Steps between C-alpha positions, in 0.01 A plus 500: 500500500148595367515217259584241761189593705286493196616136417442399862146635490435335165631166640225523769222546235404137488626374843265454796588684820689283748559562874594872543567562136333811354306432189532721187139625561580599860829666390325698221207610740758609768706707261189651333354604835837658601557690178130631471486585869222251556263704268366184330187373685439133501821422318507144370782339296454172334779309337365247254650289225403758245649806695449739782171677567462816710159594657376769734393861501692827504437877468720578202632361172850590622461260790374228264785551265758506784353161630539361142852613469609344839325171416664487159843539656447206733300269262779480245370377169163390622196674342337754723132590517426822686145493610525765769203732476540879529209656688 
């Protein structure tokens, strides 16, 4: 089942959002917020042709790593850039 959702998320990587459809960026942001307890301030997820980029600020490296792990699970084979700052 995990593989099916990963392929569905990957399929959305290059597709624009259409009426009511959640984009991959929105999905990743929603799950990251949920799994990190909203601890990432200013969370921004960009899905580009060269991969997925995470931005924001959090208080611990654990939170940053957790966000990366969640995003990697949803982004499939897309490259991931974790630019979340720990402060």
